[in-house]
C-alpha positions as CSV (number, residue, x, y, z in Angstrom):
1,M,52.7,28.0,-39.9
2,P,50.8,25.6,-42.2
3,L,52.6,22.7,-40.4
4,L,51.6,24.1,-36.9
5,R,48.1,24.6,-38.1
6,K,47.9,21.0,-39.2
7,I,49.2,19.8,-35.8
8,N,46.7,21.9,-33.9
9,R,43.9,20.6,-36.1
10,G,45.0,17.1,-35.5
11,L,45.2,17.6,-31.7
12,L,41.7,19.2,-31.8
13,I,40.3,16.2,-33.7
14,L,42.0,13.8,-31.2
15,L,40.5,15.7,-28.2
16,L,37.1,15.6,-29.8
17,L,37.3,11.8,-30.4
18,V,38.4,11.2,-26.8
19,A,35.5,13.4,-25.5
20,F,33.0,11.5,-27.7
21,A,34.4,8.1,-26.5
22,L,34.1,9.2,-22.8
23,L,30.6,10.4,-23.4
24,Y,29.6,7.2,-25.1
25,N,31.0,5.0,-22.4
26,K,29.3,7.1,-19.7
27,T,25.9,6.9,-21.5
28,R,26.4,3.2,-22.2
29,L,27.2,2.4,-18.6
30,Q,24.0,4.2,-17.5
31,T,21.8,2.1,-19.7
32,L,23.3,-1.3,-18.6
33,P,21.5,-3.1,-15.7
34,K,23.3,-2.1,-12.5
35,Y,22.3,-5.2,-10.6
36,S,21.5,-8.8,-11.5
37,V,18.3,-10.4,-10.3
38,L,20.0,-13.4,-8.7
39,K,23.1,-13.1,-6.4
40,K,23.7,-16.8,-6.9
41,E,22.3,-19.1,-9.6
42,E,21.8,-21.9,-7.2
43,A,22.2,-22.7,-3.5
44,D,23.6,-26.0,-2.4
45,T,20.5,-28.1,-2.9
46,G,21.9,-31.0,-4.9
47,A,19.5,-30.4,-7.8
48,K,20.8,-31.7,-11.1
49,D,20.2,-30.0,-14.5
50,E,18.5,-33.1,-15.9
51,E,16.1,-33.1,-13.0
52,E,15.0,-29.6,-13.9
53,V,14.5,-30.5,-17.6
54,D,12.8,-33.8,-16.8
55,T,9.9,-32.1,-15.1
56,D,6.2,-32.0,-15.8
57,V,5.4,-28.9,-13.7
58,P,7.9,-26.2,-12.6
59,V,6.5,-24.2,-9.7
60,V,8.0,-20.9,-8.5
61,L,7.3,-19.6,-5.0
62,C,9.0,-17.3,-2.5
63,A,10.0,-18.1,1.1
64,S,10.8,-15.2,3.4
65,E,12.6,-16.0,6.7
66,E,9.6,-15.0,8.8
67,R,7.1,-17.0,6.7
68,I,9.1,-20.2,5.9
69,G,6.5,-22.4,7.4
70,A,3.8,-21.0,5.1
71,S,5.9,-21.7,2.0
72,M,6.6,-25.3,3.2
73,T,2.8,-25.7,3.6
74,V,2.3,-24.6,0.0
75,I,4.9,-27.1,-1.2
76,N,3.5,-29.9,0.9
77,S,0.0,-29.4,-0.5
78,V,1.2,-29.3,-4.1
79,Y,3.5,-32.3,-3.7
80,S,0.9,-34.4,-1.9
81,N,-1.9,-33.8,-4.4
82,S,-0.1,-34.3,-7.7
83,Q,1.0,-37.3,-9.7
84,A,3.2,-35.1,-11.8
85,R,6.9,-34.6,-11.5
86,V,7.0,-31.2,-9.9
87,F,10.1,-29.2,-9.5
88,F,10.1,-26.3,-7.0
89,Y,12.1,-23.1,-7.4
90,I,12.2,-21.5,-4.0
91,V,13.2,-17.9,-4.2
92,T,14.5,-16.2,-1.0
93,L,17.0,-13.8,0.5
94,R,20.4,-14.9,1.8
95,D,19.5,-15.1,5.5
96,A,16.9,-17.8,4.9
97,I,18.7,-20.2,2.6
98,K,20.1,-22.4,5.4
99,K,16.8,-22.5,7.3
100,I,14.9,-23.5,4.2
101,R,17.2,-26.3,3.4
102,E,17.0,-27.5,7.0
103,Y,13.2,-27.3,7.0
104,I,13.1,-29.5,3.9
105,E,15.8,-32.0,4.8
106,K,14.5,-32.7,8.3
107,T,10.8,-33.3,7.3
108,K,9.0,-35.5,4.8
109,L,9.7,-32.8,2.2
110,R,13.2,-34.2,1.8
111,N,11.8,-36.2,-1.2
112,I,10.9,-33.1,-3.2
113,R,12.9,-31.9,-6.1
114,Y,13.9,-28.3,-5.7
115,K,16.4,-25.5,-6.2
116,I,16.9,-22.4,-3.9
117,L,17.5,-19.2,-5.7
118,E,18.8,-16.1,-3.9
119,F,17.0,-12.9,-5.0
120,N,19.0,-9.7,-5.2
121,P,16.8,-6.9,-3.6
122,M,19.1,-4.2,-5.1
123,V,17.2,-4.6,-8.4
124,L,14.4,-2.7,-6.8
125,K,16.5,0.3,-6.0
126,G,14.7,3.5,-7.2
127,K,11.6,1.6,-8.1
128,V,9.7,1.1,-4.8
129,N,8.5,3.8,-2.3
130,P,8.8,2.8,1.3
131,D,5.3,4.1,2.2
132,S,2.3,1.7,2.3
133,S,-0.7,0.9,4.5
134,R,0.7,-2.6,4.6
135,P,4.5,-2.6,4.8
136,E,4.7,-6.4,4.5
137,L,3.6,-5.9,0.9
138,L,6.8,-4.0,0.2
139,H,9.0,-7.0,1.0
140,P,11.5,-7.5,-1.9
141,L,10.2,-11.1,-2.5
142,N,6.8,-9.6,-3.3
143,F,8.3,-8.4,-6.6
144,V,9.9,-11.7,-7.6
145,R,7.0,-12.4,-10.0
146,F,8.1,-9.4,-12.1
147,Y,11.4,-11.1,-13.0
148,L,10.5,-14.7,-13.9
149,P,12.6,-15.1,-17.1
150,L,15.7,-13.8,-15.1
151,L,15.4,-16.5,-12.4
152,A,17.6,-19.1,-14.2
153,I,14.5,-21.1,-15.2
154,E,15.0,-20.9,-19.0
155,N,14.8,-24.7,-19.3
156,H,11.0,-24.4,-19.1
157,K,8.5,-23.1,-21.6
158,R,6.1,-22.1,-18.8
159,I,5.8,-22.0,-15.1
160,V,3.3,-21.8,-12.3
161,Y,3.7,-19.0,-9.8
162,L,2.2,-19.4,-6.3
163,D,2.0,-17.0,-3.3
164,D,3.0,-18.3,0.1
165,D,-0.5,-18.0,1.6
166,V,-2.2,-20.6,-0.6
167,I,-2.8,-24.3,-0.5
168,V,-3.5,-26.6,-3.4
169,Q,-6.2,-29.2,-3.2
170,G,-6.1,-30.3,-6.9
171,D,-3.4,-31.7,-9.1
172,I,-1.2,-28.7,-10.1
173,Q,-0.7,-30.2,-13.5
174,E,-4.3,-29.4,-14.4
175,L,-3.5,-25.7,-13.8
176,Y,-0.2,-25.9,-15.6
177,N,-1.8,-27.4,-18.7
178,I,-4.2,-24.5,-19.2
179,R,-4.4,-23.4,-22.9
180,L,-3.1,-19.8,-23.1
181,K,-4.7,-17.7,-25.9
182,E,-2.4,-16.6,-28.7
183,G,-0.3,-13.5,-27.7
184,H,-1.0,-14.0,-24.0
185,A,2.0,-14.3,-21.7
186,A,0.0,-15.3,-18.6
187,A,-3.2,-16.6,-17.2
188,F,-4.9,-15.1,-14.0
189,A,-8.2,-15.4,-12.2
190,S,-10.6,-12.4,-12.7
191,D,-11.8,-10.9,-9.4
192,C,-15.4,-11.0,-10.7
193,D,-15.4,-14.6,-12.1
194,L,-16.8,-16.5,-9.0
195,P,-20.4,-15.8,-8.2
196,D,-20.2,-17.8,-4.9
197,T,-17.8,-15.1,-3.6
198,H,-19.7,-12.0,-4.6
199,E,-21.9,-11.7,-1.5
200,M,-18.8,-12.1,0.8
201,V,-16.8,-9.7,-1.2
202,R,-19.5,-7.0,-0.9
203,S,-19.9,-7.7,2.8
204,V,-16.3,-6.9,3.7
205,G,-15.8,-4.1,1.2
206,M,-13.0,-5.7,-0.8
207,Q,-11.4,-4.0,-3.8
208,T,-12.2,-5.9,-7.0
209,T,-11.9,-3.1,-9.6
210,Y,-9.1,-1.0,-11.0
211,M,-10.4,2.0,-8.9
212,G,-9.0,0.2,-5.9
213,F,-5.5,0.0,-7.2
214,L,-4.9,3.1,-9.4
215,D,-5.2,6.8,-8.5
216,Y,-7.6,8.1,-11.2
217,R,-6.9,11.7,-10.0
218,K,-3.6,11.4,-11.9
219,E,-3.7,12.3,-15.6
220,E,-1.3,9.6,-16.6
221,V,-3.7,7.0,-15.1
222,R,-6.7,8.4,-16.8
223,E,-4.8,8.4,-20.2
224,L,-4.6,4.6,-19.9
225,G,-8.2,4.5,-20.9
226,I,-9.0,1.7,-18.4
227,N,-12.5,1.9,-17.0
228,P,-12.1,2.4,-13.2
229,S,-15.1,0.0,-12.5
230,E,-13.5,-2.8,-14.6
231,C,-12.7,-6.0,-12.8
232,S,-9.2,-6.5,-11.5
233,F,-7.4,-9.8,-11.2
234,N,-5.2,-11.3,-8.5
235,P,-1.5,-11.9,-9.4
236,G,-0.9,-14.3,-6.5
237,V,-1.5,-17.4,-8.6
238,F,-0.8,-17.5,-12.3
239,V,0.6,-19.5,-15.2
240,A,3.3,-17.8,-17.3
241,D,4.6,-18.5,-20.8
242,I,8.3,-17.6,-20.4
243,A,9.0,-17.2,-24.2
244,E,6.0,-14.9,-24.7
245,W,6.9,-13.0,-21.5
246,Q,10.4,-12.3,-23.0
247,R,9.0,-11.5,-26.4
248,Q,6.7,-8.8,-25.0
249,K,9.4,-7.5,-22.6
250,I,7.0,-7.9,-19.7
251,T,9.7,-7.3,-17.1
252,K,10.8,-4.0,-18.6
253,Q,7.1,-2.9,-18.9
254,L,6.6,-3.7,-15.2
255,E,9.8,-1.9,-14.2
256,K,8.7,1.1,-16.2
257,W,5.5,1.4,-14.2
258,M,7.3,0.8,-10.9
259,A,9.6,3.7,-11.7
260,K,6.8,5.9,-12.7
261,N,5.0,5.2,-9.4
262,F,8.2,5.9,-7.5
263,R,8.3,9.4,-9.0
264,E,4.6,10.2,-9.3
265,N,2.7,8.0,-6.8
266,L,0.2,6.6,-9.3
267,F,-1.0,3.7,-7.3
268,S,-3.7,3.7,-4.6
269,S,-1.6,1.8,-2.1
270,A,-3.6,3.1,0.8
271,V,-6.7,1.7,-0.6
272,A,-5.7,-1.7,-2.0
273,G,-2.7,-2.2,0.3
274,G,0.2,-2.8,-2.1
275,V,2.3,-1.6,-5.0
276,A,3.1,-5.0,-6.7
277,T,-0.4,-5.6,-8.1
278,P,-1.0,-2.3,-10.0
279,P,1.9,-2.7,-12.5
280,M,0.6,-6.1,-13.4
281,L,-3.0,-4.8,-13.8
282,I,-1.7,-2.2,-16.2
283,V,0.6,-4.3,-18.3
284,F,-1.7,-7.3,-18.5
285,H,-4.9,-5.3,-19.0
286,D,-7.0,-7.2,-21.6
287,K,-4.0,-9.4,-22.4
288,F,-4.4,-12.4,-20.2
289,T,-6.2,-15.8,-20.3
290,T,-8.7,-16.5,-17.5
291,I,-8.1,-19.6,-15.4
292,D,-10.8,-21.8,-14.0
293,P,-12.2,-19.9,-10.9
294,L,-12.0,-23.0,-8.8
295,W,-8.2,-22.8,-9.3
296,H,-8.1,-19.6,-7.4
297,V,-10.6,-19.3,-4.6
298,R,-9.4,-16.2,-2.8
299,H,-10.4,-13.6,-0.2
300,L,-10.1,-16.1,2.7
301,G,-7.8,-13.6,4.5
302,W,-10.0,-10.6,4.3
303,S,-12.3,-11.2,7.3
304,P,-11.9,-13.2,10.5
305,D,-15.7,-13.8,10.6
306,T,-16.9,-14.4,7.1
307,H,-16.9,-18.1,6.0
308,Y,-17.5,-19.9,2.7
309,P,-19.8,-22.9,2.6
310,K,-18.0,-26.1,3.2
311,T,-19.4,-27.7,0.1
312,F,-18.0,-24.9,-2.0
313,L,-14.5,-25.1,-0.4
314,K,-14.5,-28.9,-1.0
315,K,-14.8,-28.3,-4.7
316,A,-12.0,-25.7,-4.8
317,K,-8.7,-26.7,-6.4
318,L,-6.7,-23.9,-4.7
319,L,-7.5,-21.7,-1.7
320,H,-5.9,-18.3,-1.1
321,W,-5.8,-16.4,2.2
322,N,-5.0,-13.0,0.6
323,G,-5.7,-10.2,3.0
324,H,-4.7,-9.3,6.5
325,F,-5.8,-12.5,8.3
326,K,-3.3,-15.3,7.6
327,P,-3.9,-19.0,8.5
328,W,-0.7,-19.3,10.5
329,D,-1.9,-16.4,12.6
330,Y,-5.1,-15.8,14.6
331,P,-7.9,-15.0,14.1
332,C,-8.5,-16.5,10.7
333,V,-11.2,-18.6,8.9
334,H,-11.0,-22.1,7.6
335,L,-7.8,-22.9,9.6
336,D,-8.4,-26.6,9.5
337,L,-8.0,-26.7,5.7
338,W,-4.6,-25.0,5.9
339,E,-3.4,-26.9,8.9
340,K,-4.0,-30.2,7.1
341,W,-0.8,-29.4,5.0
342,F,1.2,-27.6,7.6
343,I,4.5,-29.3,8.7
344,P,5.9,-28.0,12.0
345,D,9.3,-26.4,11.8
346,P,11.9,-28.9,13.0
347,T,13.8,-26.0,14.6
348,G,10.7,-24.7,16.4
349,K,11.3,-21.2,15.1
350,F,8.2,-20.9,13.0
351,T,5.2,-21.4,15.2
352,L,1.4,-21.0,14.8
353,V,-0.5,-18.4,16.6
354,R,-3.5,-20.0,18.2
355,P,-5.7,-19.2,21.3
356,R,-4.9,-22.7,22.6
357,L,-2.3,-24.5,20.6
358,K,-3.3,-28.0,19.6
359,K,-1.1,-30.7,21.1
360,S,-0.6,-32.3,17.6
361,L,1.2,-29.1,16.5
362,K,3.7,-28.8,19.4
363,G,7.0,-29.9,17.9
364,Q,5.7,-33.2,16.6
365,F,7.1,-32.8,13.1
366,T,7.0,-35.4,10.5
367,K,10.1,-37.5,10.0
C-alpha cells in the first residue's frame, strides 16, 4: 500500500506539472504578437544597406494603390527642393508594389533612393471599428504612423513622416533638424499656432480642439483630465525620434487606445472624421515639441471656396490638403501649387479630375 500510494502521488504531481506547462504555453502564446507589421522587409528596389545608412534625411510615407500619383507628387516635391541625401521609405500593400516601382522607374523619379515596405494590415485586427463618417480614413495605411520603429528603419535615429496629400516647398532637412525637447518622441504642429489661418478655420467650422476628436460623454475620456477646448495637433506631418519612441513604448500605448476605442467607441469619429488621430492626441498630450508653423500649413482641403493669400502660401515650407477636397480631385483650392510637382502616371491609371483637363497633363509624362 505505501508503494502504491507513492506511485499515485507521483502520477498526480506529474499530471499537475503537465497541466501547468500547458496553461503556461497557452498564456504565453496569447501574449505574443500574432502578426508582424511587415510581410516583407523589402521589395525588389535595388536599395543597398549602405545607401540607407549614408542618408541625411529618411522620409516615411504611404502609397495606396488608388492614390499612388499623390504619393509620387510628395516625393517629387521633397526631392526637387532639397540638397540633402534623402532616402524614401514607401509603405504600401501588396497590390501596389509593382505599380509604385513602375511609376518611379519610368519617370524622372528613377534617380531617387528608396525602399518599398509591405505593410501587414492584419496587425490592426481587433483594433479598428469599420464605422466612420469618412471610410477612407480607415484604410490600413492610415495607421502605419503608429508602427514606425517596426518598419525596418532602425538604422536611423529619427525620421520624417509625411501624409500623401502634402507638398514640400522648403528643404526637408530643415524640418528634420528640428531640436526635440528632452523626453519628447516627436514634433508636431499645433492646430492653434498659425494666426493667418484662424479666420479661415472659423469660417468653415473645422475641428481644432480635443472636443472634436474625443467623446467627452465617456467617463474614461473625462478621466484623462484633458481640457476639451485645448488645441489639438495634426499627425499628418511630424518628426520622430525612433529611440525615444521605443523607450516610451509609444506603439504599445497607441495600440492600447485603439483597442479601447474598438470596445467602447471613445473617439468622435463622426465629428472629426477619423480614428487614427485621437490615439496620438492622447498619447502625445503635452509631450511633443512644436514645429515651425510654416512647416505645416494645413486645412487646404477643408473648403473648395476658401483661399489663403498668395503671399502667405509663398512663404510656406509645406502645404497640406487635409480634409475632403484633395488636389488630385475637383473642386479644390490652390491646385496650381500641387500640380507643379505632379508627375503623370506612365501607365495612365492615375488621372486628375478636372473640369477641363489641361493638355500638359494628358499623358505627357517626364522621361
